[in-house]
BATOR-648045 format. One record per residue (C-alpha): residue number from 1; x negated, y negated, z negated. Coordinates in pm, 1 decimal, always signed. Example, Ala and Ser with C-alpha at 12.3 -4.5 7.8 and 13.67 -1.06 7.14 Angstrom:
<r><pos>1</pos><xx>-1230.0</xx><yy>+450.0</yy><zz>-780.0</zz></r>
<r><pos>2</pos><xx>-1367.0</xx><yy>+106.0</yy><zz>-714.0</zz></r>
END
This chain:
<r><pos>1</pos><xx>-2303.1</xx><yy>+539.9</yy><zz>+2676.4</zz></r>
<r><pos>2</pos><xx>-2214.3</xx><yy>+775.5</yy><zz>+2960.6</zz></r>
<r><pos>3</pos><xx>-2291.9</xx><yy>+1144.7</yy><zz>+2970.0</zz></r>
<r><pos>4</pos><xx>-2482.8</xx><yy>+1289.7</yy><zz>+3265.7</zz></r>
<r><pos>5</pos><xx>-2276.3</xx><yy>+1474.6</yy><zz>+3526.9</zz></r>
<r><pos>6</pos><xx>-2429.4</xx><yy>+1807.6</yy><zz>+3421.0</zz></r>
<r><pos>7</pos><xx>-2654.2</xx><yy>+1855.4</yy><zz>+3121.3</zz></r>
<r><pos>8</pos><xx>-2790.9</xx><yy>+2078.3</yy><zz>+2849.4</zz></r>
<r><pos>9</pos><xx>-2745.9</xx><yy>+1994.5</yy><zz>+2481.7</zz></r>
<r><pos>10</pos><xx>-2987.5</xx><yy>+2169.6</yy><zz>+2246.7</zz></r>
<r><pos>11</pos><xx>-2871.5</xx><yy>+2199.1</yy><zz>+1885.1</zz></r>
<r><pos>12</pos><xx>-3125.1</xx><yy>+2242.8</yy><zz>+1607.5</zz></r>
<r><pos>13</pos><xx>-3110.4</xx><yy>+2556.7</yy><zz>+1394.7</zz></r>
<r><pos>14</pos><xx>-3199.7</xx><yy>+2649.7</yy><zz>+1037.6</zz></r>
<r><pos>15</pos><xx>-3533.7</xx><yy>+2813.8</yy><zz>+1115.6</zz></r>
<r><pos>16</pos><xx>-3743.4</xx><yy>+2577.6</yy><zz>+1328.4</zz></r>
<r><pos>17</pos><xx>-3850.0</xx><yy>+2226.5</yy><zz>+1236.8</zz></r>
<r><pos>18</pos><xx>-3583.5</xx><yy>+2005.3</yy><zz>+1400.0</zz></r>
<r><pos>19</pos><xx>-3836.2</xx><yy>+1752.0</yy><zz>+1523.7</zz></r>
<r><pos>20</pos><xx>-4061.7</xx><yy>+2012.9</yy><zz>+1683.6</zz></r>
<r><pos>21</pos><xx>-3767.0</xx><yy>+2188.3</yy><zz>+1844.1</zz></r>
<r><pos>22</pos><xx>-3645.2</xx><yy>+1854.8</yy><zz>+1979.2</zz></r>
<r><pos>23</pos><xx>-3988.5</xx><yy>+1780.2</yy><zz>+2120.0</zz></r>
<r><pos>24</pos><xx>-4003.0</xx><yy>+2114.0</yy><zz>+2302.3</zz></r>
<r><pos>25</pos><xx>-3645.0</xx><yy>+2094.5</yy><zz>+2429.5</zz></r>
<r><pos>26</pos><xx>-3703.3</xx><yy>+1745.7</yy><zz>+2566.3</zz></r>
<r><pos>27</pos><xx>-4023.6</xx><yy>+1858.5</yy><zz>+2734.1</zz></r>
<r><pos>28</pos><xx>-3817.2</xx><yy>+2131.3</yy><zz>+2897.2</zz></r>
<r><pos>29</pos><xx>-3570.2</xx><yy>+1874.0</yy><zz>+3029.4</zz></r>
<r><pos>30</pos><xx>-3279.3</xx><yy>+1871.5</yy><zz>+2782.1</zz></r>
<r><pos>31</pos><xx>-3067.0</xx><yy>+1557.4</yy><zz>+2816.8</zz></r>
<r><pos>32</pos><xx>-2901.4</xx><yy>+1575.1</yy><zz>+2474.1</zz></r>
<r><pos>33</pos><xx>-3023.4</xx><yy>+1675.1</yy><zz>+2127.0</zz></r>
<r><pos>34</pos><xx>-2791.3</xx><yy>+1742.9</yy><zz>+1835.9</zz></r>
<r><pos>35</pos><xx>-2924.9</xx><yy>+1746.7</yy><zz>+1480.8</zz></r>
<r><pos>36</pos><xx>-2744.8</xx><yy>+2015.0</yy><zz>+1284.0</zz></r>
<r><pos>37</pos><xx>-2875.7</xx><yy>+2139.4</yy><zz>+949.4</zz></r>
<r><pos>38</pos><xx>-2594.5</xx><yy>+2230.1</yy><zz>+711.0</zz></r>
<r><pos>39</pos><xx>-2797.6</xx><yy>+2266.5</yy><zz>+391.8</zz></r>
<r><pos>40</pos><xx>-3032.7</xx><yy>+1970.4</yy><zz>+429.3</zz></r>
<r><pos>41</pos><xx>-3020.1</xx><yy>+1667.6</yy><zz>+203.2</zz></r>
<r><pos>42</pos><xx>-2912.5</xx><yy>+1331.0</yy><zz>+333.0</zz></r>
<r><pos>43</pos><xx>-3268.5</xx><yy>+1207.8</yy><zz>+296.8</zz></r>
<r><pos>44</pos><xx>-3403.2</xx><yy>+1495.0</yy><zz>+506.8</zz></r>
<r><pos>45</pos><xx>-3140.3</xx><yy>+1442.9</yy><zz>+774.7</zz></r>
<r><pos>46</pos><xx>-3208.2</xx><yy>+1070.9</yy><zz>+790.3</zz></r>
<r><pos>47</pos><xx>-3584.3</xx><yy>+1124.6</yy><zz>+825.4</zz></r>
<r><pos>48</pos><xx>-3541.3</xx><yy>+1384.8</yy><zz>+1100.5</zz></r>
<r><pos>49</pos><xx>-3280.0</xx><yy>+1173.6</yy><zz>+1276.9</zz></r>
<r><pos>50</pos><xx>-3508.4</xx><yy>+869.9</yy><zz>+1298.6</zz></r>
<r><pos>51</pos><xx>-3787.5</xx><yy>+1077.1</yy><zz>+1453.7</zz></r>
<r><pos>52</pos><xx>-3564.5</xx><yy>+1267.3</yy><zz>+1697.5</zz></r>
<r><pos>53</pos><xx>-3388.8</xx><yy>+950.4</yy><zz>+1809.0</zz></r>
<r><pos>54</pos><xx>-3726.6</xx><yy>+800.6</yy><zz>+1899.0</zz></r>
<r><pos>55</pos><xx>-3820.7</xx><yy>+1111.7</yy><zz>+2097.8</zz></r>
<r><pos>56</pos><xx>-3489.1</xx><yy>+1095.7</yy><zz>+2281.1</zz></r>
<r><pos>57</pos><xx>-3537.6</xx><yy>+731.4</yy><zz>+2369.2</zz></r>
<r><pos>58</pos><xx>-3883.0</xx><yy>+809.7</yy><zz>+2507.6</zz></r>
<r><pos>59</pos><xx>-3729.6</xx><yy>+1082.5</yy><zz>+2725.4</zz></r>
<r><pos>60</pos><xx>-3407.8</xx><yy>+907.6</yy><zz>+2834.8</zz></r>
<r><pos>61</pos><xx>-3197.5</xx><yy>+1158.0</yy><zz>+2639.8</zz></r>
<r><pos>62</pos><xx>-2897.4</xx><yy>+1126.4</yy><zz>+2409.6</zz></r>
<r><pos>63</pos><xx>-2922.8</xx><yy>+1188.7</yy><zz>+2035.4</zz></r>
<r><pos>64</pos><xx>-2620.6</xx><yy>+1308.6</yy><zz>+1839.1</zz></r>
<r><pos>65</pos><xx>-2584.8</xx><yy>+1377.4</yy><zz>+1466.4</zz></r>
<r><pos>66</pos><xx>-2365.3</xx><yy>+1668.7</yy><zz>+1364.2</zz></r>
<r><pos>67</pos><xx>-2090.6</xx><yy>+1596.9</yy><zz>+1105.8</zz></r>
<r><pos>68</pos><xx>-2258.5</xx><yy>+1307.0</yy><zz>+926.6</zz></r>
<r><pos>69</pos><xx>-2106.0</xx><yy>+977.5</yy><zz>+1037.6</zz></r>
<r><pos>70</pos><xx>-2291.3</xx><yy>+798.4</yy><zz>+758.0</zz></r>
<r><pos>71</pos><xx>-2632.3</xx><yy>+920.7</yy><zz>+876.8</zz></r>
<r><pos>72</pos><xx>-2549.8</xx><yy>+831.6</yy><zz>+1236.7</zz></r>
<r><pos>73</pos><xx>-2441.7</xx><yy>+480.6</yy><zz>+1141.9</zz></r>
<r><pos>74</pos><xx>-2737.9</xx><yy>+424.0</yy><zz>+912.2</zz></r>
<r><pos>75</pos><xx>-2996.4</xx><yy>+497.9</yy><zz>+1181.8</zz></r>
<r><pos>76</pos><xx>-2788.3</xx><yy>+388.6</yy><zz>+1483.2</zz></r>
<r><pos>77</pos><xx>-2767.2</xx><yy>+724.5</yy><zz>+1655.8</zz></r>
<r><pos>78</pos><xx>-2631.9</xx><yy>+748.5</yy><zz>+2008.5</zz></r>
<r><pos>79</pos><xx>-2346.1</xx><yy>+966.5</yy><zz>+1890.3</zz></r>
<r><pos>80</pos><xx>-2176.5</xx><yy>+1190.3</yy><zz>+1635.5</zz></r>
<r><pos>81</pos><xx>-2023.7</xx><yy>+1534.7</yy><zz>+1678.2</zz></r>
<r><pos>82</pos><xx>-1738.5</xx><yy>+1642.1</yy><zz>+1450.5</zz></r>
<r><pos>83</pos><xx>-1572.4</xx><yy>+1976.0</yy><zz>+1383.3</zz></r>
<r><pos>84</pos><xx>-1206.8</xx><yy>+2030.7</yy><zz>+1302.1</zz></r>
<r><pos>85</pos><xx>-1283.6</xx><yy>+2035.9</yy><zz>+928.4</zz></r>
<r><pos>86</pos><xx>-1492.0</xx><yy>+1717.3</yy><zz>+929.2</zz></r>
<r><pos>87</pos><xx>-1387.6</xx><yy>+1354.0</yy><zz>+898.0</zz></r>
<r><pos>88</pos><xx>-1085.1</xx><yy>+1292.4</yy><zz>+1123.9</zz></r>
<r><pos>89</pos><xx>-1192.6</xx><yy>+1178.8</yy><zz>+1468.8</zz></r>
<r><pos>90</pos><xx>-967.6</xx><yy>+871.7</yy><zz>+1462.7</zz></r>
<r><pos>91</pos><xx>-1124.5</xx><yy>+757.6</yy><zz>+1135.4</zz></r>
<r><pos>92</pos><xx>-1473.6</xx><yy>+818.4</yy><zz>+1270.2</zz></r>
<r><pos>93</pos><xx>-1395.2</xx><yy>+620.3</yy><zz>+1584.7</zz></r>
<r><pos>94</pos><xx>-1273.0</xx><yy>+326.3</yy><zz>+1377.4</zz></r>
<r><pos>95</pos><xx>-1595.4</xx><yy>+334.2</yy><zz>+1175.3</zz></r>
<r><pos>96</pos><xx>-1831.4</xx><yy>+381.6</yy><zz>+1469.7</zz></r>
<r><pos>97</pos><xx>-1678.7</xx><yy>+132.2</yy><zz>+1710.6</zz></r>
<r><pos>98</pos><xx>-1633.0</xx><yy>+187.1</yy><zz>+2083.8</zz></r>
<r><pos>99</pos><xx>-1996.7</xx><yy>+217.6</yy><zz>+2194.5</zz></r>
<r><pos>100</pos><xx>-2109.4</xx><yy>+522.7</yy><zz>+1997.6</zz></r>
<r><pos>101</pos><xx>-2045.0</xx><yy>+862.0</yy><zz>+2156.6</zz></r>
<r><pos>102</pos><xx>-1795.8</xx><yy>+1077.8</yy><zz>+1970.0</zz></r>
<r><pos>103</pos><xx>-1776.0</xx><yy>+1450.5</yy><zz>+2036.4</zz></r>
<r><pos>104</pos><xx>-1514.8</xx><yy>+1676.7</yy><zz>+1882.3</zz></r>
<r><pos>105</pos><xx>-1515.1</xx><yy>+2056.5</yy><zz>+1860.4</zz></r>
<r><pos>106</pos><xx>-1195.9</xx><yy>+2214.4</yy><zz>+1994.7</zz></r>
<r><pos>107</pos><xx>-1073.4</xx><yy>+2564.4</yy><zz>+2068.9</zz></r>
<r><pos>108</pos><xx>-741.2</xx><yy>+2507.6</yy><zz>+2246.0</zz></r>
<r><pos>109</pos><xx>-540.7</xx><yy>+2259.5</yy><zz>+2451.4</zz></r>
<r><pos>110</pos><xx>-356.4</xx><yy>+2111.7</yy><zz>+2151.9</zz></r>
<r><pos>111</pos><xx>-680.3</xx><yy>+2026.3</yy><zz>+1971.6</zz></r>
<r><pos>112</pos><xx>-823.2</xx><yy>+1885.8</yy><zz>+2294.7</zz></r>
<r><pos>113</pos><xx>-526.3</xx><yy>+1653.0</yy><zz>+2343.4</zz></r>
<r><pos>114</pos><xx>-547.1</xx><yy>+1534.8</yy><zz>+1983.3</zz></r>
<r><pos>115</pos><xx>-921.3</xx><yy>+1468.8</yy><zz>+2013.7</zz></r>
<r><pos>116</pos><xx>-860.2</xx><yy>+1268.4</yy><zz>+2330.8</zz></r>
<r><pos>117</pos><xx>-590.6</xx><yy>+1061.6</yy><zz>+2160.1</zz></r>
<r><pos>118</pos><xx>-818.9</xx><yy>+1001.4</yy><zz>+1861.8</zz></r>
<r><pos>119</pos><xx>-1094.9</xx><yy>+852.7</yy><zz>+2075.4</zz></r>
<r><pos>120</pos><xx>-1330.0</xx><yy>+1139.6</yy><zz>+2158.7</zz></r>
<r><pos>121</pos><xx>-1573.1</xx><yy>+1087.5</yy><zz>+2446.5</zz></r>
<r><pos>122</pos><xx>-1633.2</xx><yy>+1457.6</yy><zz>+2505.7</zz></r>
<r><pos>123</pos><xx>-1514.0</xx><yy>+1796.5</yy><zz>+2382.5</zz></r>
<r><pos>124</pos><xx>-1722.6</xx><yy>+2079.3</yy><zz>+2242.7</zz></r>
<r><pos>125</pos><xx>-1523.6</xx><yy>+2384.3</yy><zz>+2352.6</zz></r>
<r><pos>126</pos><xx>-1593.7</xx><yy>+2719.9</yy><zz>+2195.3</zz></r>
<r><pos>127</pos><xx>-1694.1</xx><yy>+2964.3</yy><zz>+2108.1</zz></r>
<r><pos>128</pos><xx>-1696.0</xx><yy>+3088.7</yy><zz>+2466.2</zz></r>
<r><pos>129</pos><xx>-1886.2</xx><yy>+3416.3</yy><zz>+2414.1</zz></r>
<r><pos>130</pos><xx>-1979.6</xx><yy>+3615.7</yy><zz>+2102.2</zz></r>
<r><pos>131</pos><xx>-2246.7</xx><yy>+3431.8</yy><zz>+1906.3</zz></r>
<r><pos>132</pos><xx>-2484.7</xx><yy>+3509.8</yy><zz>+1623.0</zz></r>
<r><pos>133</pos><xx>-2575.6</xx><yy>+3146.4</yy><zz>+1550.3</zz></r>
<r><pos>134</pos><xx>-2262.8</xx><yy>+3074.0</yy><zz>+1342.9</zz></r>
<r><pos>135</pos><xx>-2008.8</xx><yy>+3290.8</yy><zz>+1163.3</zz></r>
<r><pos>136</pos><xx>-1686.6</xx><yy>+3293.8</yy><zz>+1365.3</zz></r>
<r><pos>137</pos><xx>-1375.7</xx><yy>+3472.6</yy><zz>+1235.3</zz></r>
<r><pos>138</pos><xx>-1182.6</xx><yy>+3416.8</yy><zz>+1558.3</zz></r>
<r><pos>139</pos><xx>-1251.6</xx><yy>+3605.8</yy><zz>+1882.5</zz></r>
<r><pos>140</pos><xx>-1437.3</xx><yy>+3433.8</yy><zz>+2169.3</zz></r>
<r><pos>141</pos><xx>-1228.3</xx><yy>+3213.3</yy><zz>+2397.7</zz></r>
<r><pos>142</pos><xx>-1392.5</xx><yy>+3330.0</yy><zz>+2719.2</zz></r>
<r><pos>143</pos><xx>-1448.8</xx><yy>+3109.5</yy><zz>+3021.7</zz></r>
<r><pos>144</pos><xx>-1076.9</xx><yy>+3129.8</yy><zz>+3108.9</zz></r>
<r><pos>145</pos><xx>-1005.3</xx><yy>+2863.5</yy><zz>+2842.9</zz></r>
<r><pos>146</pos><xx>-1215.7</xx><yy>+2600.7</yy><zz>+3019.3</zz></r>
<r><pos>147</pos><xx>-974.2</xx><yy>+2539.2</yy><zz>+3306.5</zz></r>
<r><pos>148</pos><xx>-657.1</xx><yy>+2466.4</yy><zz>+3103.4</zz></r>
<r><pos>149</pos><xx>-847.4</xx><yy>+2231.8</yy><zz>+2873.0</zz></r>
<r><pos>150</pos><xx>-1001.6</xx><yy>+2054.9</yy><zz>+3173.3</zz></r>
<r><pos>151</pos><xx>-657.0</xx><yy>+2008.2</yy><zz>+3326.7</zz></r>
<r><pos>152</pos><xx>-502.2</xx><yy>+1886.4</yy><zz>+3000.4</zz></r>
<r><pos>153</pos><xx>-750.1</xx><yy>+1606.7</yy><zz>+2922.8</zz></r>
<r><pos>154</pos><xx>-978.9</xx><yy>+1390.9</yy><zz>+3131.4</zz></r>
<r><pos>155</pos><xx>-1288.9</xx><yy>+1434.0</yy><zz>+2916.3</zz></r>
<r><pos>156</pos><xx>-1622.0</xx><yy>+1610.4</yy><zz>+2976.9</zz></r>
<r><pos>157</pos><xx>-1627.8</xx><yy>+1962.6</yy><zz>+2835.3</zz></r>
<r><pos>158</pos><xx>-1942.1</xx><yy>+2088.3</yy><zz>+2665.5</zz></r>
<r><pos>159</pos><xx>-1912.6</xx><yy>+2465.5</yy><zz>+2632.2</zz></r>
<r><pos>160</pos><xx>-2074.0</xx><yy>+2634.2</yy><zz>+2332.7</zz></r>
<r><pos>161</pos><xx>-2106.0</xx><yy>+2980.5</yy><zz>+2186.5</zz></r>
<r><pos>162</pos><xx>-2316.9</xx><yy>+3268.0</yy><zz>+2311.1</zz></r>
<r><pos>163</pos><xx>-2438.8</xx><yy>+3079.3</yy><zz>+2617.1</zz></r>
<r><pos>164</pos><xx>-2771.5</xx><yy>+3184.6</yy><zz>+2764.0</zz></r>
<r><pos>165</pos><xx>-2953.2</xx><yy>+3200.6</yy><zz>+3096.8</zz></r>
<r><pos>166</pos><xx>-2750.5</xx><yy>+3504.2</yy><zz>+3203.7</zz></r>
<r><pos>167</pos><xx>-2410.1</xx><yy>+3336.4</yy><zz>+3179.5</zz></r>
<r><pos>168</pos><xx>-2487.6</xx><yy>+2963.2</yy><zz>+3206.4</zz></r>
<r><pos>169</pos><xx>-2405.3</xx><yy>+2937.2</yy><zz>+3575.3</zz></r>
<r><pos>170</pos><xx>-2060.8</xx><yy>+3094.0</yy><zz>+3543.4</zz></r>
<r><pos>171</pos><xx>-1969.5</xx><yy>+2857.9</yy><zz>+3259.5</zz></r>
<r><pos>172</pos><xx>-2054.1</xx><yy>+2556.5</yy><zz>+3475.2</zz></r>
<r><pos>173</pos><xx>-1863.5</xx><yy>+2703.9</yy><zz>+3770.3</zz></r>
<r><pos>174</pos><xx>-1561.9</xx><yy>+2744.9</yy><zz>+3542.7</zz></r>
<r><pos>175</pos><xx>-1549.8</xx><yy>+2367.7</yy><zz>+3491.1</zz></r>
<r><pos>176</pos><xx>-1779.2</xx><yy>+2273.8</yy><zz>+3202.6</zz></r>
<r><pos>177</pos><xx>-1983.5</xx><yy>+1956.1</yy><zz>+3240.3</zz></r>
<r><pos>178</pos><xx>-2246.0</xx><yy>+2061.2</yy><zz>+2988.7</zz></r>
<r><pos>179</pos><xx>-2373.4</xx><yy>+2352.7</yy><zz>+2788.0</zz></r>
<r><pos>180</pos><xx>-2462.9</xx><yy>+2343.3</yy><zz>+2419.5</zz></r>
<r><pos>181</pos><xx>-2698.4</xx><yy>+2610.1</yy><zz>+2288.1</zz></r>
<r><pos>182</pos><xx>-2866.9</xx><yy>+2700.6</yy><zz>+1963.9</zz></r>
<r><pos>183</pos><xx>-3033.6</xx><yy>+3041.4</yy><zz>+1968.1</zz></r>
<r><pos>184</pos><xx>-3093.0</xx><yy>+3049.3</yy><zz>+2345.7</zz></r>
<r><pos>185</pos><xx>-3360.6</xx><yy>+2782.8</yy><zz>+2289.8</zz></r>
<r><pos>186</pos><xx>-3432.6</xx><yy>+2777.8</yy><zz>+1915.7</zz></r>
<r><pos>187</pos><xx>-3490.8</xx><yy>+3153.7</yy><zz>+1894.3</zz></r>
<r><pos>188</pos><xx>-3682.2</xx><yy>+3179.1</yy><zz>+2221.5</zz></r>
<r><pos>189</pos><xx>-4049.5</xx><yy>+3268.8</yy><zz>+2215.1</zz></r>
<r><pos>190</pos><xx>-4113.8</xx><yy>+2963.5</yy><zz>+2433.2</zz></r>
<r><pos>191</pos><xx>-3838.8</xx><yy>+2701.5</yy><zz>+2385.3</zz></r>
<r><pos>192</pos><xx>-3980.1</xx><yy>+2482.8</yy><zz>+2663.6</zz></r>
<r><pos>193</pos><xx>-3950.5</xx><yy>+2757.3</yy><zz>+2923.4</zz></r>
<r><pos>194</pos><xx>-3610.5</xx><yy>+2864.1</yy><zz>+2786.5</zz></r>
<r><pos>195</pos><xx>-3482.1</xx><yy>+2508.7</yy><zz>+2826.7</zz></r>
<r><pos>196</pos><xx>-3613.6</xx><yy>+2484.2</yy><zz>+3181.7</zz></r>
<r><pos>197</pos><xx>-3449.1</xx><yy>+2812.2</yy><zz>+3279.0</zz></r>
<r><pos>198</pos><xx>-3112.2</xx><yy>+2706.4</yy><zz>+3138.4</zz></r>
<r><pos>199</pos><xx>-3126.6</xx><yy>+2377.7</yy><zz>+3326.9</zz></r>
<r><pos>200</pos><xx>-3214.7</xx><yy>+2561.1</yy><zz>+3645.7</zz></r>
<r><pos>201</pos><xx>-2905.3</xx><yy>+2777.9</yy><zz>+3599.8</zz></r>
<r><pos>202</pos><xx>-2688.2</xx><yy>+2470.5</yy><zz>+3538.5</zz></r>
<r><pos>203</pos><xx>-2778.1</xx><yy>+2334.6</yy><zz>+3883.1</zz></r>
<r><pos>204</pos><xx>-2749.8</xx><yy>+2657.2</yy><zz>+4080.8</zz></r>
END
């Protein structure tokens, strides 16, 4: 499966129903949905994943499961996204086979090169700006990190961390192929409109 040239990935949060958030984000034009719910049971994740995958298929969008390779394999998700502390990317690639998208979170060139060698299809680079969605002990990377990572590996970069409508355009101009957001959509009063505005900024 190929990623769009430019796209918005909306990640579910802990406060809104994942299925309803997915529905609104897709209505707003999101091309990728990522199911992330750290404290949910496997049964809950599986149930949500089945429903969100169906919504994504109806809207020609990509569905990715965060962390849980087993859930993704069980319900045949389009992809899996792994952090540096999750199952090693090379192991996940061997389990998933070549057709399933594999994203890996990175924060520097060394991690990006390792993810590429291990079979990643795209990189989640961050956090770019300060963010309240996840606790981050390290300082933000800033958009200056996008260019060296882009030059080091030939993989799409999905920037994440503190991205909103005010800074989305500059992140794309810096070399990111996609933007991943949590609070910019999930915490918005109207997630549909928030998604549309972010996509508009991506294509400016």
